N, CA, C and O atoms as a Tinker XYZ file with bonds, in Angstrom:
   268  protein
     1  N    -42.172000  -80.272000   27.034000    73     2
     2  CA   -41.536000  -81.287000   27.835000    64     1     3
     3  C    -41.991000  -81.116000   29.290000    63     2     4     5
     4  O    -42.070000  -79.995000   29.792000    81     3
     5  N    -42.280000  -82.200000   29.941000    73     3     6
     6  CA   -42.715000  -82.179000   31.338000    64     5     7
     7  C    -41.555000  -82.613000   32.224000    63     6     8     9
     8  O    -41.034000  -83.718000   32.069000    81     7
     9  N    -41.150000  -81.756000   33.148000    73     7    10
    10  CA   -40.119000  -82.093000   34.130000    64     9    11
    11  C    -40.801000  -82.250000   35.483000    63    10    12    13
    12  O    -41.795000  -81.582000   35.763000    81    11
    13  N    -40.276000  -83.116000   36.303000    73    11    14
    14  CA   -40.831000  -83.339000   37.632000    64    13    15
    15  C    -39.872000  -82.814000   38.698000    63    14    16    17
    16  O    -38.662000  -83.026000   38.621000    81    15
    17  N    -40.435000  -82.123000   39.698000    73    15    18
    18  CA   -39.674000  -81.576000   40.813000    64    17    19
    19  C    -40.364000  -81.955000   42.110000    63    18    20    21
    20  O    -41.562000  -82.239000   42.126000    81    19
    21  N    -39.609000  -81.957000   43.194000    73    19    22
    22  CA   -40.183000  -82.199000   44.522000    64    21    23
    23  C    -40.647000  -80.861000   45.095000    63    22    24    25
    24  O    -39.853000  -79.933000   45.248000    81    23
    25  N    -41.936000  -80.771000   45.407000    73    23    26
    26  CA   -42.494000  -79.583000   46.045000    64    25    27
    27  C    -42.519000  -79.839000   47.549000    63    26    28    29
    28  O    -43.273000  -80.683000   48.031000    81    27
    29  N    -41.692000  -79.106000   48.281000    73    27    30
    30  CA   -41.720000  -79.168000   49.740000    64    29    31
    31  C    -42.664000  -78.068000   50.206000    63    30    32    33
    32  O    -42.525000  -76.916000   49.795000    81    31
    33  N    -43.624000  -78.414000   51.060000    73    31    34
    34  CA   -44.570000  -77.390000   51.501000    64    33    35
    35  C    -44.974000  -77.609000   52.949000    63    34    36    37
    36  O    -44.826000  -78.698000   53.504000    81    35
    37  N    -45.491000  -76.534000   53.544000    73    35    38
    38  CA   -45.966000  -76.546000   54.921000    64    37    39
    39  C    -47.087000  -75.526000   55.032000    63    38    40    41
    40  O    -47.272000  -74.688000   54.150000    81    39
    41  N    -47.826000  -75.607000   56.120000    73    39    42
    42  CA   -48.908000  -74.650000   56.358000    64    41    43
    43  C    -48.450000  -73.678000   57.428000    63    42    44    45
    44  O    -48.010000  -74.080000   58.505000    81    43
    45  N    -48.561000  -72.378000   57.115000    73    43    46
    46  CA   -48.138000  -71.322000   58.029000    64    45    47
    47  C    -49.278000  -70.315000   58.150000    63    46    48    49
    48  O    -49.573000  -69.589000   57.200000    81    47
    49  N    -49.903000  -70.272000   59.290000    73    47    50
    50  CA   -51.016000  -69.356000   59.557000    64    49    51
    51  C    -52.090000  -69.448000   58.474000    63    50    52    53
    52  O    -52.599000  -68.431000   58.003000    81    51
    53  N    -52.424000  -70.676000   58.089000    73    51    54
    54  CA   -53.488000  -70.901000   57.120000    64    53    55
    55  C    -53.070000  -70.853000   55.662000    63    54    56    57
    56  O    -53.884000  -71.150000   54.788000    81    55
    57  N    -51.833000  -70.490000   55.371000    73    55    58
    58  CA   -51.321000  -70.426000   54.005000    64    57    59
    59  C    -50.445000  -71.640000   53.719000    63    58    60    61
    60  O    -49.665000  -72.069000   54.569000    81    59
    61  N    -50.581000  -72.184000   52.527000    73    59    62
    62  CA   -49.674000  -73.227000   52.055000    64    61    63
    63  C    -48.457000  -72.515000   51.480000    63    62    64    65
    64  O    -48.576000  -71.703000   50.563000    81    63
    65  N    -47.294000  -72.826000   52.024000    73    63    66
    66  CA   -46.044000  -72.197000   51.601000    64    65    67
    67  C    -45.135000  -73.311000   51.108000    63    66    68    69
    68  O    -45.066000  -74.373000   51.726000    81    67
    69  N    -44.438000  -73.082000   50.003000    73    67    70
    70  CA   -43.601000  -74.155000   49.496000    64    69    71
    71  C    -42.471000  -73.672000   48.615000    63    70    72    73
    72  O    -42.362000  -72.497000   48.265000    81    71
    73  N    -41.624000  -74.651000   48.269000    73    71    74
    74  CA   -40.473000  -74.377000   47.412000    64    73    75
    75  C    -40.174000  -75.611000   46.588000    63    74    76    77
    76  O    -40.534000  -76.726000   46.964000    81    75
    77  N    -39.509000  -75.403000   45.458000    73    75    78
    78  CA   -39.026000  -76.534000   44.669000    64    77    79
    79  C    -37.672000  -76.938000   45.225000    63    78    80    81
    80  O    -36.727000  -76.149000   45.231000    81    79
    81  N    -37.590000  -78.164000   45.688000    73    79    82
    82  CA   -36.371000  -78.641000   46.352000    64    81    83
    83  C    -35.152000  -78.558000   45.429000    63    82    84    85
    84  O    -34.061000  -78.212000   45.882000    81    83
    85  N    -35.324000  -78.866000   44.160000    73    83    86
    86  CA   -34.195000  -78.904000   43.226000    64    85    87
    87  C    -33.843000  -77.548000   42.621000    63    86    88    89
    88  O    -32.824000  -77.424000   41.942000    81    87
    89  N    -34.677000  -76.525000   42.861000    73    87    90
    90  CA   -34.446000  -75.218000   42.233000    64    89    91
    91  C    -34.411000  -74.143000   43.317000    63    90    92    93
    92  O    -35.453000  -73.589000   43.669000    81    91
    93  N    -33.225000  -73.843000   43.851000    73    91    94
    94  CA   -33.131000  -72.834000   44.905000    64    93    95
    95  C    -33.727000  -71.499000   44.465000    63    94    96    97
    96  O    -33.513000  -71.053000   43.338000    81    95
    97  N    -34.461000  -70.882000   45.348000    73    95    98
    98  CA   -35.018000  -69.566000   45.065000    64    97    99
    99  C    -36.426000  -69.573000   44.514000    63    98   100   101
   100  O    -37.026000  -68.507000   44.377000    81    99
   101  N    -36.984000  -70.741000   44.190000    73    99   102
   102  CA   -38.361000  -70.791000   43.692000    64   101   103
   103  C    -39.273000  -71.134000   44.874000    63   102   104   105
   104  O    -39.437000  -72.297000   45.241000    81   103
   105  N    -39.858000  -70.088000   45.454000    73   103   106
   106  CA   -40.776000  -70.186000   46.586000    64   105   107
   107  C    -42.099000  -69.563000   46.188000    63   106   108   109
   108  O    -42.143000  -68.712000   45.299000    81   107
   109  N    -43.184000  -69.978000   46.840000    73   107   110
   110  CA   -44.460000  -69.298000   46.656000    64   109   111
   111  C    -45.390000  -69.699000   47.785000    63   110   112   113
   112  O    -45.001000  -70.413000   48.709000    81   111
   113  N    -46.641000  -69.220000   47.692000    73   111   114
   114  CA   -47.646000  -69.552000   48.697000    64   113   115
   115  C    -49.011000  -69.535000   48.037000    63   114   116   117
   116  O    -49.164000  -69.032000   46.924000    81   115
   117  N    -50.011000  -70.090000   48.729000    73   115   118
   118  CA   -51.376000  -70.079000   48.224000    64   117   119
   119  C    -52.344000  -70.400000   49.343000    63   118   120   121
   120  O    -51.957000  -70.935000   50.382000    81   119
   121  N    -53.603000  -70.069000   49.123000    73   119   122
   122  CA   -54.621000  -70.346000   50.131000    64   121   123
   123  C    -55.019000  -71.817000   50.151000    63   122   124   125
   124  O    -55.638000  -72.278000   51.111000    81   123
   125  N    -54.669000  -72.565000   49.092000    73   123   126
   126  CA   -54.913000  -74.005000   49.024000    64   125   127
   127  C    -53.675000  -74.664000   48.424000    63   126   128   129
   128  O    -52.804000  -73.990000   47.874000    81   127
   129  N    -53.611000  -75.980000   48.537000    73   127   130
   130  CA   -52.477000  -76.695000   47.951000    64   129   131
   131  C    -52.477000  -76.522000   46.433000    63   130   132   133
   132  O    -51.413000  -76.371000   45.832000    81   131
   133  N    -53.648000  -76.541000   45.806000    73   131   134
   134  CA   -53.724000  -76.355000   44.350000    64   133   135
   135  C    -53.237000  -74.967000   43.949000    63   134   136   137
   136  O    -52.515000  -74.825000   42.962000    81   135
   137  N    -53.630000  -73.938000   44.712000    73   135   138
   138  CA   -53.169000  -72.581000   44.408000    64   137   139
   139  C    -51.653000  -72.477000   44.576000    63   138   140   141
   140  O    -50.987000  -71.814000   43.781000    81   139
   141  N    -51.107000  -73.126000   45.601000    73   139   142
   142  CA   -49.652000  -73.148000   45.780000    64   141   143
   143  C    -48.990000  -73.784000   44.567000    63   142   144   145
   144  O    -48.018000  -73.240000   44.041000    81   143
   145  N    -49.500000  -74.932000   44.110000    73   143   146
   146  CA   -48.914000  -75.596000   42.944000    64   145   147
   147  C    -48.944000  -74.685000   41.713000    63   146   148   149
   148  O    -47.955000  -74.592000   40.986000    81   147
   149  N    -50.075000  -74.016000   41.479000    73   147   150
   150  CA   -50.174000  -73.090000   40.342000    64   149   151
   151  C    -49.169000  -71.952000   40.479000    63   150   152   153
   152  O    -48.509000  -71.587000   39.506000    81   151
   153  N    -49.049000  -71.386000   41.687000    73   151   154
   154  CA   -48.131000  -70.270000   41.919000    64   153   155
   155  C    -46.675000  -70.697000   41.794000    63   154   156   157
   156  O    -45.847000  -69.930000   41.303000    81   155
   157  N    -46.353000  -71.911000   42.231000    73   155   158
   158  CA   -44.982000  -72.441000   42.094000    64   157   159
   159  C    -44.640000  -72.585000   40.615000    63   158   160   161
   160  O    -43.532000  -72.248000   40.197000    81   159
   161  N    -45.587000  -73.083000   39.821000    73   159   162
   162  CA   -45.345000  -73.197000   38.376000    64   161   163
   163  C    -45.067000  -71.820000   37.770000    63   162   164   165
   164  O    -44.143000  -71.657000   36.972000    81   163
   165  N    -45.884000  -70.825000   38.163000    73   163   166
   166  CA   -45.661000  -69.459000   37.673000    64   165   167
   167  C    -44.287000  -68.936000   38.098000    63   166   168   169
   168  O    -43.573000  -68.338000   37.293000    81   167
   169  N    -43.921000  -69.158000   39.358000    73   167   170
   170  CA   -42.627000  -68.691000   39.866000    64   169   171
   171  C    -41.474000  -69.344000   39.100000    63   170   172   173
   172  O    -40.480000  -68.685000   38.794000    81   171
   173  N    -41.603000  -70.624000   38.791000    73   171   174
   174  CA   -40.569000  -71.330000   38.033000    64   173   175
   175  C    -40.425000  -70.721000   36.637000    63   174   176   177
   176  O    -39.310000  -70.485000   36.170000    81   175
   177  N    -41.556000  -70.467000   35.973000    73   175   178
   178  CA   -41.488000  -69.882000   34.632000    64   177   179
   179  C    -40.913000  -68.466000   34.660000    63   178   180   181
   180  O    -40.176000  -68.082000   33.751000    81   179
   181  N    -41.237000  -67.695000   35.681000    73   179   182
   182  CA   -40.655000  -66.357000   35.817000    64   181   183
   183  C    -39.146000  -66.437000   36.010000    63   182   184   185
   184  O    -38.404000  -65.622000   35.463000    81   183
   185  N    -38.691000  -67.417000   36.786000    73   183   186
   186  CA   -37.257000  -67.605000   37.002000    64   185   187
   187  C    -36.565000  -67.932000   35.681000    63   186   188   189
   188  O    -35.474000  -67.429000   35.411000    81   187
   189  N    -37.192000  -68.769000   34.859000    73   187   190
   190  CA   -36.610000  -69.101000   33.557000    64   189   191
   191  C    -36.525000  -67.872000   32.661000    63   190   192   193
   192  O    -35.530000  -67.685000   31.961000    81   191
   193  N    -37.564000  -67.028000   32.677000    73   191   194
   194  CA   -37.555000  -65.797000   31.884000    64   193   195
   195  C    -36.427000  -64.872000   32.330000    63   194   196   197
   196  O    -35.744000  -64.278000   31.495000    81   195
   197  N    -36.230000  -64.748000   33.641000    73   195   198
   198  CA   -35.168000  -63.884000   34.168000    64   197   199
   199  C    -33.797000  -64.376000   33.756000    63   198   200   201
   200  O    -32.906000  -63.578000   33.467000    81   199
   201  N    -33.622000  -65.709000   33.726000    73   199   202
   202  CA   -32.320000  -66.266000   33.345000    64   201   203
   203  C    -31.983000  -65.972000   31.898000    63   202   204   205
   204  O    -30.809000  -65.873000   31.543000    81   203
   205  N    -33.005000  -65.829000   31.050000    73   203   206
   206  CA   -32.735000  -65.589000   29.632000    64   205   207
   207  C    -32.650000  -64.098000   29.291000    63   206   208   209
   208  O    -32.259000  -63.749000   28.177000    81   207
   209  N    -33.008000  -63.208000   30.231000    73   207   210
   210  CA   -32.903000  -61.775000   29.967000    64   209   211
   211  C    -31.480000  -61.279000   30.215000    63   210   212   213
   212  O    -30.679000  -61.959000   30.856000    81   211
   213  N    -31.176000  -60.089000   29.701000    73   211   214
   214  CA   -29.830000  -59.536000   29.912000    64   213   215
   215  C    -29.486000  -59.489000   31.403000    63   214   216   217
   216  O    -30.312000  -59.110000   32.234000    81   215
   217  N    -28.293000  -59.868000   31.712000    73   215   218
   218  CA   -27.859000  -59.988000   33.102000    64   217   219
   219  C    -27.119000  -58.743000   33.562000    63   218   220   221
   220  O    -26.424000  -58.088000   32.785000    81   219
   221  N    -27.280000  -58.433000   34.835000    73   219   222
   222  CA   -26.445000  -57.409000   35.447000    64   221   223
   223  C    -25.235000  -58.111000   36.044000    63   222   224   225
   224  O    -25.293000  -59.302000   36.350000    81   223
   225  N    -24.165000  -57.397000   36.205000    73   223   226
   226  CA   -22.963000  -57.997000   36.772000    64   225   227
   227  C    -23.090000  -58.041000   38.287000    63   226   228   229
   228  O    -23.308000  -57.017000   38.934000    81   227
   229  N    -22.952000  -59.231000   38.842000    73   227   230
   230  CA   -23.054000  -59.435000   40.288000    64   229   231
   231  C    -21.677000  -59.793000   40.819000    63   230   232   233
   232  O    -20.976000  -60.619000   40.234000    81   231
   233  N    -21.289000  -59.176000   41.919000    73   231   234
   234  CA   -20.003000  -59.467000   42.537000    64   233   235
   235  C    -20.223000  -60.192000   43.854000    63   234   236   237
   236  O    -21.289000  -60.089000   44.460000    81   235
   237  N    -19.223000  -60.915000   44.286000    73   235   238
   238  CA   -19.271000  -61.645000   45.540000    64   237   239
   239  C    -18.105000  -61.222000   46.422000    63   238   240   241
   240  O    -16.989000  -61.031000   45.938000    81   239
   241  N    -18.363000  -61.078000   47.706000    73   239   242
   242  CA   -17.318000  -60.713000   48.649000    64   241   243
   243  C    -17.543000  -61.508000   49.913000    63   242   244   245
   244  O    -18.662000  -61.571000   50.421000    81   243
   245  N    -16.482000  -62.120000   50.426000    73   243   246
   246  CA   -16.580000  -62.861000   51.677000    64   245   247
   247  C    -16.473000  -61.885000   52.843000    63   246   248   249
   248  O    -15.614000  -61.004000   52.851000    81   247
   249  N    -17.354000  -62.050000   53.827000    73   247   250
   250  CA   -17.317000  -61.215000   55.013000    64   249   251
   251  C    -17.317000  -62.103000   56.264000    63   250   252   253
   252  O    -17.744000  -63.257000   56.217000    81   251
   253  N    -16.843000  -61.562000   57.356000    73   251   254
   254  CA   -16.861000  -62.279000   58.635000    64   253   255
   255  C    -17.991000  -61.759000   59.507000    63   254   256   257
   256  O    -18.269000  -60.560000   59.540000    81   255
   257  N    -18.632000  -62.673000   60.208000    73   255   258
   258  CA   -19.704000  -62.305000   61.128000    64   257   259
   259  C    -19.443000  -62.997000   62.454000    63   258   260   261
   260  O    -19.303000  -64.219000   62.504000    81   259
   261  N    -19.378000  -62.229000   63.517000    73   259   262
   262  CA   -19.158000  -62.767000   64.866000    64   261   263
   263  C    -20.409000  -63.542000   65.298000    63   262   264   265
   264  O    -21.531000  -63.044000   65.204000    81   263
   265  N    -20.187000  -64.760000   65.769000    73   263   266
   266  CA   -21.323000  -65.568000   66.250000    64   265   267
   267  C    -21.155000  -65.942000   67.703000    63   266   268
   268  O    -22.013000  -66.619000   68.269000    81   267
């Protein structure tokens, strides 16, 4: 099945850096736009593999930060 996502990207010091807008945490980079696209696909598949593996228990705690 083919799913479509929005790839947001920018150039930073000669590297194409990007993320999938709809999937928080999927970031990558490449020396060309094509390499970035390939790396983003790999990062997405790795994220899917991690979601299906045994999970560790994660806790959340609210903290205050002076601004």
